[in-house]
NUDREN-654455 format. One record per residue (C-alpha): residue in one letter; x, y, z negated. Coordinates in steps of 0.5 Angstrom, whole numbers, padded with zeros to 4 digits, always signed. Each point is the difference from the previous one (the first is absolute). Layout:
// NUDREN-654455
AXYZ...
This chain:
// NUDREN-654455
G+0000+0065+0034E+0002-0007-0001R+0001-0002+0007R+0004+0007+0001R+0005-0002-0006R+0001-0007+0003G+0001+0001+0007G-0007-0003+0002D-0005+0001+0006G-0001+0008-0001P+0007+0003+0002R+0000-0005+0005E-0006+0002+0004R+0000+0008-0001P+0006+0002+0005R-0004-0004+0005E-0007+0003-0001R+0004+0007+0000L+0002-0002+0007R-0007-0002+0003D-0004+0005-0003P-0001+0006+0005K-0002+0005-0005L+0006-0002-0003R+0004+0001+0006Q-0003+0007+0002Q+0002+0002-0007Q+0008-0002+0001K+0004+0006+0003P+0002-0002+0007P+0008-0002+0000R+0004+0004+0004G+0003-0002+0007S-0003-0004+0006G-0006-0005+0000R+0004-0005+0001G+0004+0002-0006R-0006+0001-0004T-0002-0007+0002A+0007-0003-0002L-0001+0003-0007A-0007-0002-0001L+0002-0007+0002T+0007+0000-0005A-0005+0003-0006A-0005-0006+0002A+0006-0005+0000A+0003+0003-0007A-0007-0001-0003L-0001-0007+0002A+0007-0002-0002L-0002+0004-0007G-0006-0004+0000L+0003-0007+0002A+0005+0002-0005A-0004+0001-0006A-0005-0006+0002V+0007-0005+0000A+0002+0003-0007E-0007-0001-0003W+0000-0007+0003K+0006-0001-0003R-0002+0002-0007W-0006-0004+0001S+0004-0006+0002E+0005+0001-0006A-0006+0001-0005S-0003-0006+0003R+0006-0005+0000L+0001+0003-0008V-0006-0004-0002T+0000-0006+0005P+0003-0007-0002H+0005-0003+0004P-0003-0004+0005A+0005-0006-0001P-0004-0006-0003P+0000+0000-0008A+0006-0002-0004V-0005-0003-0005S-0004-0005+0003P-0007+0002+0000G-0003-0004-0006S+0006-0002-0003T-0001+0004-0006G-0007-0003-0002P-0001-0005-0005L-0001-0006+0004A+0007+0001+0004S+0004+0003-0006P-0004-0003-0006T+0007+0001-0004Y+0001+0007+0001F-0008+0002+0000W-0001+0002-0007G+0006+0004-0004T+0002+0005-0004Y+0000+0005+0006R-0002+0006-0004P+0007+0003-0002H-0002+0006-0003V-0004-0003-0005Y+0003-0004-0007F-0004-0006+0002G-0005-0001+0006M-0001-0005+0005K-0003+0001+0007T-0001-0004+0007R+0004+0002+0006S-0007+0003+0003P-0001+0007+0003R-0006+0000-0005A+0002-0004-0006V-0003-0001-0006V+0005+0002-0006T+0001-0002-0007G+0004+0003-0005L+0002+0001-0007M-0001+0007-0004W+0002+0001-0008L-0001+0005-0005Q+0003+0000-0007H-0005+0004-0004G+0003+0007-0001G+0005-0001+0006N-0001+0000+0008L-0004-0004+0004R+0005-0004+0005H-0001-0002+0007T+0004+0002+0005S+0008+0000-0001E+0002+0007-0001Q+0008+0002-0001N-0001+0004-0006D-0007-0003-0003G+0004-0002-0007V+0000-0007+0002S+0007-0002-0003R+0001-0006+0005Y-0003-0005+0005G+0001-0005+0005W-0001-0007+0003L+0005-0005-0003M-0002-0005+0005H-0004+0000+0006D+0001-0005+0006G-0004+0005+0005E-0005-0005+0001N-0004-0004-0006F+0003+0002-0006G+0002+0006-0005V+0002+0002-0007Q+0001+0007-0002E+0001+0004-0006I-0002+0007-0002R+0002+0004-0006D-0004+0006-0002E+0001+0004-0007G+0001-0007-0004L-0005-0004+0004V+0002-0006+0004L-0004-0002+0006R+0002-0007+0004T-0004+0000+0006E+0000-0007+0004F-0003-0003+0006V-0001-0006+0004K-0003-0002+0006Q-0003-0006+0002P-0001-0002+0007G-0007-0003+0003G-0006+0001+0005D+0000+0006+0005H+0001+0006-0003G+0007+0000-0004G-0002-0004-0006D+0000+0001-0007W+0004+0004-0005S+0001+0001-0007W+0002+0006-0005R+0003+0000-0007V+0001+0006-0004T+0004-0001-0006V+0000+0006-0005K+0004+0001-0006M+0003+0005-0004E+0008+0001+0000N+0000+0002-0008K-0004-0003-0006G-0005+0005-0003P-0007+0002+0001A-0002-0002+0007P-0003+0006+0004L-0007-0001+0004L+0001-0002+0007S-0004+0000+0006L+0001-0004+0006F-0004+0001+0007F+0000-0005+0005Y-0004+0002+0006V-0002-0002+0007A-0001+0005+0006T-0002+0001+0007D+0001+0005+0005G-0005+0000+0005Q-0001-0007+0001G-0003-0006-0004T-0005+0000-0006L+0001-0001-0008R-0005-0003-0004P+0001+0000-0008V-0001-0006-0005L-0002+0003-0006E+0000-0004-0007N-0004+0003-0006R-0001+0006+0004T+0007+0003-0002R+0005-0005+0003L+0002+0000+0007A+0001-0008+0000A+0001+0000+0008V+0000+0003+0006A-0004-0003+0006G+0003+0003+0007T+0000-0001+0007A+0004+0003+0005E+0002-0001+0008E+0007-0004-0001L-0002-0003-0007G-0006-0003+0001D-0004-0001-0007F+0004+0000-0006T+0000+0001-0008L+0004+0004-0004T+0000-0002-0007F+0002+0003-0007L+0001-0005-0005P-0001+0002-0007P+0007+0002-0004T+0004-0005-0004G+0005+0001-0006E+0008+0000+0002G+0001-0007+0003G-0007-0001+0003E-0002-0002-0007G-0007+0002-0003A-0005+0005+0002K+0002+0008-0001Y-0005+0005-0002A-0001+0005+0005S-0005+0005+0002Y-0002+0001+0008N-0003+0005+0004F-0001+0000+0008L+0000+0005+0005A-0004-0001+0007A+0001+0007+0005G+0001+0002+0007V+0007+0001+0002P+0002+0006+0005G+0006-0003+0001L+0005-0005-0003H+0005+0006-0001R-0005+0003-0005L-0001-0007-0005T+0004+0003-0005D-0004+0007+0000L-0006-0004+0000V+0001-0004-0006Q+0003+0006-0004Q-0006+0004+0001S-0004-0006-0002L+0003-0001-0007R-0004+0003-0006E+0002+0000-0008S-0007-0004-0001S+0002-0007-0001V+0002-0004-0007F+0004-0005-0001S-0002-0004-0006P+0003-0006-0002P-0003-0004-0006G+0002+0002-0006R+0005+0006+0003P-0001+0007+0000R-0004+0003+0006R+0004+0004+0005R-0003+0004+0006F+0004-0001+0007F-0001+0003+0007G-0004-0005+0004V-0003+0001+0007S-0007+0001+0002S-0003+0000+0006T+0000+0007+0004G-0002-0002+0007G+0006+0003+0003L+0004+0006+0000P-0005+0007+0001G+0000+0002+0007E+0004-0006+0003A-0004-0005+0005P+0002-0007-0002R+0002-0005+0005G+0002-0006-0004Q-0002-0003-0007L+0004+0000-0007L-0002-0006-0005L+0005+0001-0006H+0000-0004-0006Q+0003+0003-0007V+0002-0004-0005T+0002+0004-0007L+0004-0004-0005E+0006+0000-0005P+0007-0003+0003P+0002-0006+0000A-0005-0003+0005V+0000-0004+0007L-0005+0002+0005E-0001-0004+0007V-0003+0001+0006T-0002-0005+0006L-0002+0001+0007E-0003-0006+0003S-0002+0000+0008A-0007-0004+0001S+0004-0003+0006A+0005-0004-0005A-0005-0003-0004G+0000-0007+0002M+0008+0001+0000R+0000+0002-0007H+0002-0004-0006G-0003+0004-0006R+0001+0008-0001L+0008+0002+0000A-0001+0003-0007G+0003-0002-0007P+0005-0006+0000A-0001-0001+0007L+0002+0007+0001S+0006-0001-0005A+0002-0006+0004A+0000+0003+0007L+0004+0006-0003A+0005-0004-0003R+0001-0004+0007H+0000+0006+0004A+0005+0003-0004A+0005-0006+0000I-0001+0000+0008F+0002+0007+0000E+0006-0001-0004Q+0002-0006+0004R-0001+0004+0007F+0004+0006-0003E+0006-0004-0001D-0001-0004+0007T+0000+0007+0003F+0005+0004-0003G+0004-0005-0004L+0002+0005-0006G+0000-0006-0005A+0005-0004+0004R+0004+0006+0001G+0001+0001-0008V-0005+0006-0001S-0002+0001-0007L-0008-0002-0002P-0001+0008-0001Q+0003+0002+0007R-0004-0006+0003R-0007+0002-0003F+0002+0008+0002A+0001-0003+0007Q-0007-0004+0000A-0003+0007-0003A+0003+0004+0006L-0003-0005+0005S-0006-0001-0003E-0002+0008-0001M+0002+0000+0008L-0005-0005+0001G-0005+0003-0005G+0000+0006+0004I-0002-0003+0007G-0006+0004+0002F-0006+0000+0005F-0002+0006+0003H-0005+0002+0005G-0002+0007+0003R+0002+0006+0004S+0007+0004+0000L-0001+0008+0001L+0005+0001+0006R+0002+0007+0003S+0003+0000+0007E+0006+0005+0001H-0005+0002+0006R-0006+0002-0004K-0001+0004-0006E-0006-0004-0003P+0001-0007-0003V-0004-0006+0002P-0002-0006-0004G+0004-0006+0003T-0003-0007+0002E-0003-0004-0005S+0006-0005-0002M+0001-0005-0005L+0007-0001-0004F+0003-0005-0004T+0006+0002-0003A+0005+0000-0006V+0000+0007-0004P+0006+0004-0002S-0003+0002-0007R-0007-0002-0003S+0000+0007-0004C+0003+0005+0005F-0001-0004+0007P-0005-0005+0000R+0000+0000+0008G+0003-0002+0005F+0007+0004+0003L+0003-0002+0006W+0008+0000-0001D-0001-0003-0007E-0004-0006+0002G+0006-0003+0004F+0004+0000-0006H-0006-0003-0004L+0000-0006+0006L+0007-0002-0001L-0002-0002-0007L-0007-0002+0001G+0003-0004+0007R+0004-0004-0005W-0005-0002-0005D-0006-0002+0005P+0002+0001+0008A-0007-0001+0002L-0003+0006-0004A+0006+0005+0002R-0002-0002+0007D-0007+0002-0001I+0002+0007-0003L+0004+0001+0006A-0005-0001+0004H-0005+0004-0003W+0005+0006+0000L+0001-0001+0008D-0008+0000+0001L+0000+0007-0002L+0004+0002+0006N-0004+0006+0004A+0000+0000+0008D+0006+0004+0000G+0004-0005-0005W+0000+0004-0006I-0001-0003-0007P-0002+0006-0005R+0006-0001-0006E-0005+0001-0006Q-0007-0004+0000I-0005+0003-0004L-0006-0005+0002G-0007+0001-0004D-0002+0004-0005E+0004-0003-0006A+0006+0001+0004R-0001+0007+0001A-0002+0002-0006R+0007-0001-0003V+0003+0004+0005P+0002+0007+0000P-0004+0004+0005E+0006+0003+0004F+0003-0008+0001V-0007-0002+0003L+0001+0002+0007Q+0004-0004+0004H+0004+0003+0006S+0001-0003+0007E+0007+0002+0001T+0003-0003-0007A+0003-0006+0000N+0003-0005-0005P+0006-0004+0000P-0002-0007+0003T+0002-0004-0006L-0006-0005+0003L+0005-0003+0005L+0005-0001-0006A-0005-0005-0003L-0001-0003+0007E+0007-0001+0001Q+0000-0004-0006L-0007-0004+0002L+0002-0001+0007P+0003-0007+0000D-0006-0003-0003A-0006+0004+0002P-0005-0004+0005L+0001+0002+0007P-0007+0001+0001Y+0000+0005-0006L+0006+0004+0003R-0003+0000+0007R-0006+0004-0003L+0005+0004-0004F+0005+0002+0006P-0005+0005+0004R-0001+0004-0006L+0007+0000-0002R+0003+0002+0007A-0006+0006+0000W+0003+0002-0007F+0007+0000+0002Q-0001+0004+0006W-0004+0005-0003L+0006+0001-0005N+0005+0000+0006R-0005+0005+0003T-0002+0005-0005Q+0006+0000-0005A+0005+0001+0006G+0006+0005-0002P+0003+0005+0005E+0005-0004+0004P-0001-0008+0002F+0001-0005-0006T-0001+0005-0005F-0007+0001-0005R-0003+0005-0004W-0006-0001-0005R-0006+0005+0002G-0004+0003-0006R+0005+0004-0004D-0002+0005-0004T-0003+0006+0003D+0001+0005-0005P+0008+0000+0000E+0001+0006-0005R-0004-0003-0005F+0004-0006-0001L+0008+0000-0002N+0000-0005+0006P-0007-0002+0004K-0002-0007-0002T+0000-0006+0005L-0006-0004-0003S+0000-0004+0007S+0007-0003-0002G-0002-0003-0006L+0005+0004-0004D-0004+0006-0001D+0005+0005-0002Y+0006-0002+0002P+0004+0005+0002R+0000+0001+0008A+0002+0006+0004S-0002+0006-0003H-0004+0003+0006P-0005-0005+0003S+0001+0000+0008E+0000-0004+0006Q+0007-0001+0000E+0001-0005-0006R+0002-0007+0000H-0002-0004-0006L+0005-0006-0001D-0005-0004-0004L-0005+0000+0005R+0005-0002+0005C+0002-0006-0004W-0007-0002-0001M-0001+0000+0008A+0006-0004+0001L-0003-0005-0005G-0007+0000+0003A+0003-0001+0007R+0004-0006-0003V-0006-0003-0003L-0004+0001+0006A+0005-0003+0005A+0000-0007-0005L-0007+0000+0000A-0001+0001+0008E+0005-0006+0001R-0004-0004-0005L-0006+0001+0004G+0003-0001+0007E-0001+0008+0001P+0005+0004+0004P+0005+0002-0006T+0005+0004+0004P-0003+0007-0001Y+0000-0001-0008R+0007-0003+0001D+0003+0005+0004M-0003+0006-0005A+0003-0004-0006A+0007-0001+0003A+0000+0008+0002L-0003+0002-0007S+0005-0005-0004D+0006+0003+0005N+0005+0002-0006D+0003+0005+0005L-0006+0003+0002L-0002+0000-0008D+0007+0004-0001R-0001+0005+0005L-0008+0002-0002H+0001-0001-0007W+0007+0000-0003A+0002+0006-0003P+0008+0000-0001E-0001+0007-0004L-0004-0004-0005G+0003-0007+0001T-0007-0003+0000F-0006-0002+0005A-0005+0006+0000D-0006+0003+0003F+0001+0006+0004G-0004+0006+0001N-0001+0008-0001H+0003+0000-0007S+0003+0005-0005A+0003-0003-0007A-0001+0008-0003V-0007-0001-0002A-0003+0001-0007L-0007+0002-0003R-0001+0006-0003W-0005+0004-0003H-0004+0005+0004R-0006+0004-0002P-0005+0002+0006A-0001+0007+0002P-0006+0002-0005V-0007+0001+0003P-0004+0007-0002G-0005-0002-0005R+0002-0007-0002P+0004-0002-0005P+0008-0001+0001P+0001-0007+0004A+0004-0005-0004P+0007-0001+0002Q+0002-0006+0005L+0005-0004+0001R+0002+0001+0007R+0006-0003+0004E+0006+0005+0001V+0005-0001+0006R+0007+0003-0001E+0003-0003+0006A-0004-0001+0007P-0001-0007+0002R+0004-0003+0006L+0000-0007+0003Q+0004-0004-0004F+0000-0007-0004V-0004+0001-0006G+0005-0001-0006A-0005-0004-0005L+0004-0007-0002G-0005-0005-0002Y-0004-0006+0002V-0001+0003+0007S+0007+0000+0001L+0000-0007-0001F-0005-0003+0005P+0005-0002+0005L+0003-0005-0006L-0007-0001-0003L-0003-0003+0006Q+0006-0003+0002L+0002+0003+0007L+0007+0001-0002Q+0005-0005+0003A+0004-0004-0006D+0006+0004+0002S-0003+0006+0001P+0005+0006-0002R-0006+0004-0003L-0001-0006-0005P+0005+0002-0005A-0003+0007+0000L-0007-0002-0002L+0003-0006-0005G+0004+0006-0003S-0006+0005-0001M-0004-0006-0002R+0005-0002-0006N+0002+0008-0002E-0004+0002-0006R+0001+0007+0002Q-0004-0002+0006L-0005-0006+0000W+0002-0005-0005T-0003-0001-0007P+0000-0005-0005F-0008-0001+0002G+0000+0000+0007L+0002+0004+0006R-0003+0007-0001S-0004+0003+0006L+0005+0007+0001A+0007+0001-0002R+0001+0003-0007D+0005+0005+0004S-0006+0002+0005P-0003+0007-0001W-0007-0003+0000Y+0002-0005-0005L-0006+0000-0005R-0002+0007+0003R-0008+0002+0000N-0003+0001+0007T-0005+0005-0003E-0002+0003-0006H-0005-0006-0001D+0004-0005+0004P+0005-0004-0004P+0006-0004+0003Y-0003-0007+0003W+0005-0003+0005R+0006+0005-0003G+0004-0004-0005S-0005-0006-0003I+0001-0007+0001W-0005-0004+0005V+0000-0007+0000N-0002-0001+0007I+0006+0003+0003N+0004-0003-0005F-0003-0007+0002L+0002+0002+0007A+0007+0002-0002L+0001-0007-0004R-0003-0003+0007A+0006+0003+0004L+0005-0001-0005R-0001-0007+0000G+0000-0001+0007Y+0007+0004+0001A+0002-0004-0006Q-0002-0007+0004T+0003+0003+0007A+0008-0001+0002G+0003+0007+0000P+0005+0005-0004F-0005+0002-0005Q-0003-0006-0002E+0003-0001-0007R-0002+0008-0001A-0007-0001+0002A-0001-0007-0004E+0003+0004-0006L-0005+0006+0000Y-0006-0005+0002R+0002-0004-0007E+0000+0007-0004L-0006+0003+0003R-0004-0006-0001H+0002-0001-0007N-0001+0008-0001L-0007+0000+0003V-0003-0006-0003A+0002+0001-0007N-0003+0007+0000V-0006-0001+0003F-0001-0006-0005R+0002+0004-0006Q-0005+0005+0002Y-0006-0005+0001E+0002-0003-0007A+0000+0007-0003T-0006+0003+0003G-0004-0006+0003Y+0000+0003+0007L+0004+0000+0007W+0001+0007+0002E-0001+0004+0006H+0008+0002-0001Y+0005+0001-0005R+0004+0006-0003D+0007-0001+0002S+0003+0003-0006D-0003-0005-0005G-0004-0005+0004T-0006+0002-0003G-0007-0002+0004Q-0003+0006+0004G-0006+0002+0004C-0006-0005+0001H-0001-0006-0005P-0001-0005+0001F+0003+0000+0007A+0000-0008+0002G+0001+0003+0007W+0007-0001+0003S+0003+0001-0007A-0002-0008-0001L+0005-0001+0006V+0004-0001-0006V-0002-0007+0000L+0003-0002+0006A+0007+0003-0002M-0001-0004-0006A-0001-0006+0004E+0006+0003+0005D-0005-0001+0006Y+0000+0005+0005
């Protein structure tokens, strides 16, 4: 049955056997006419059968080939040099806070890394470990983080203040040493609650850990070994009072258990807690608390790694320190990095960070206030502290195959949009991240860009969302795990490459070029539109009657209104502009490498041709640039009650789309971010007659202008703030998004610095928009402690995910006027 369904050998063989078998020939009714006619008919039938068999074979081979290419890595040499991420080649970046989904933890850039982390429990409250959107933690984030050797984070949780700090110290062959300091205190005076801190180390299929116990109850240290770490010792120092003075009374528990996967660490610890431990300080009442007790692991789940956990229970305030010492660095170590030595190292790194920040962004020299400079430092630091290292396989689906397949084993070094909501890699987000990271640390940005390009498959496709490993997958709703091979994403990595290009080493660029070329060719081939120099996002929602306007996740703008009835006739303006940018960058890259730039230069010229852009995307009746497609503006969501089924309860009513006027091929009247793309990517000439209309829409308060930034969809649009389904609130339908506002500022600054009739108007808009955006993002950070995913257009309030130090951290570049 399977072969028949897939067009395999069965259907090919059967017609030929039927012609050869004499018994079958006898059973067939002879055809009318002469013997020659009968022979001709038989030969015709044989030819037809053979043709059908060959067609089936070709179709089957094509399906097999496409399925095979889906999971085959691109044959070009890797962009990340083999071994370059290891402890010898890259000791600075070997250890890091590469676990963005936890409040505090570190790991190595290794496929089967040893991981370390922190959990805490205010007794009477909840166990904290992974950063969750709605877990009640009032605010948290990195205040300083240099992306290499040092970081300071503050967490506020129901009156408790935790300060987590780390410093790395180079030496040896395995990434050197590091030390942690965790300081805990209460915001308000009063009886201190009982607090447990859980420090752990775990393996995931590689490496061994041995506990070193003190008095049979306190896990004083862990002696470990791993392939890329060699021998190491993790030491848990006894707690001291605030300021590091004097011993602090504490109770101790430890846990040794098998781990079925790192994604189950929280469950494992939660299950091991028992309210049987006693906290009994001298001369004080005894109190029971939840302490860990060995359980051997989670029932029914085979262990594939080890967990050793050190629980310290005390009353704040207190200071706790943890050190990791590499055996290979022993001869270079001048004493343990703890106590006063750790304090001195933290102070030294903080001073270096502040000076480097000023040298890079110059905010002090620009007269920016100290609170705003601290905010900018925190925004950059949260992005750096949100860099993660992931390893695993994506789950992929080809448009030619029903069954999903696991992709090739991959690793990815990347920043993430949000530690709480999106602690994994997103393709179009990363290009924006690299604009900021490239200013702070160009080598780090180049490394991340190369990791992304190594995800390319044989066809030149990069899945838009990277869900690698069990820990990453555990944080993703099931409907978003599967990555579809026809789905693209804006090539914003090329936006970052354009910035990195002038100073990037030539050997690095030569490694990148074949992969960039293959990726761009894939985009050009698979996202082609209905006529030359037009483009269409694939992968729009397939159930159009469910949505007010079917989403286009591949564009990155999700529910931004497109043609109401998806069709092959669509022309998407933003994708055309992204392709123009891509062609321009590839032309510059080819020229730098001595490769033929002409094909890219010619394509960039055609896609930047203002007359052709007018013909394809200027809508005179709308007075703006627009998408084109099979569209009706007369659509609405209406409650619909499905027909009852006999013998079953009445079905619940559903919101379904009602089309009151048949769609027709026309421009889509949705004024918003998409309309601005020819300006945002600076494809319009400085004297373009279309610029006044776009600048006017940007400044019009009934359309895109607000005191807080440009809204994503005009206030007078029929889709403004409209839900897309009953459970699907508006997303890109009015909110203010920092990444697009950054592109607007970048473009306005460009037009303001270019001679033309609209130079002064662009400069005026630039000054106003920059002030509005920066002031609001800072104001919301001061009020809430967070950068936000997007901001409400009516009052500037932060909305969506938080912390969102992905592209919202671009506000730092806006403050520095560094575009």
